[in-house]
C-alpha positions, 0 to 999 in steps of 0.5 A: 967138518969138510972131508976131502973126499966129500964122503959121507956114511948113509946110516940106512940100508934103504935102496930109496935113499941110495937112490936119491944120494947117487942122483944129487951126486952125494959119495957115501958108504953104507953103515947098516944097521941091524933090523933082524930080530933073530940077529938083534936090533941095533935101534928099535923102531917101536912107538912109545904109549901116546907118542905122537908121530912127528916125535917119534920119526924124529927119535928114530931118525936121531937114534939111528944116527947116534948109534952109527956116529958111536960105531964109527969111535968103536971100530975107529973108522974114518970120521965122515959125516953120518946121514940118518933117517926115518920114514913114517905114514899117519892119518887120524894121529896114528902111525902106519908102520910096515905091514907084517902080512897081506892081511895088514897091508890090506887094511892100511890100503883101505884106510888111506883110500880117497883120503888125505894122509901124512907122511913125515921124514926125519934126516939127522946129521952127525958131525964132529961134534955138531948134531943137526936134524930136520924133519919134512911132512908131506900131504898125500891123497889117494884116490878111491881104490876098487878092492881089486887094485888093492888085492892086486897090489898086496900080491906084489912084494912092494907093500912089505918094507914100507911105512904105509904099506906102499911105495910112491916110487913104484905101483902105488905111484897110480894111487895117487892123486895129489900130493903137497910136499916133497916127492923125494920126502915121501920116497925117504930122503927129502933131496932139498933139506937133505942137501941143506944139511950137508952143506953144513958139514961142508958137503956139496954135490955142487 
């Protein structure tokens, strides 16, 4: 399906994903999903017992996209491709979600200190009756963090809306010795893989 206006829907409230799509010239409208427990949650990000990180991140991205695609039909909105994504951090086979408080953020960063962990971002695309998905994996090595550096970082707002308690695009860039993979994927949307999916739906920045 090729849209004359080349516009898509982004089923995400992430400012990082918006920034990355704008960076490569993709026009989009936001289709926000509710994530506030007080107002109701459209797609749960809870993990299943024993669920591998790869399965978890793919499932959540897929469910976000499916929910948003159904919303388009229910609201009789113009049908355009729907892009959804989810990012998680894993170390020692354990998923590190978004920290609830400074104590949890501190514990996550201590665990990542001086070690290599994985950042997984799964991207899903719904268009017409077609569903496409890809999951990108990056290896990230942290330097050995001092207790003072961890305390200072946890005193900022940065750790609390990000899986693994850090964002590569912010102050935590100071912590990272080496990455193997996709910088944009670690931010939350691997640009190369996303562009490949969008091209299948007739959407291209170039």
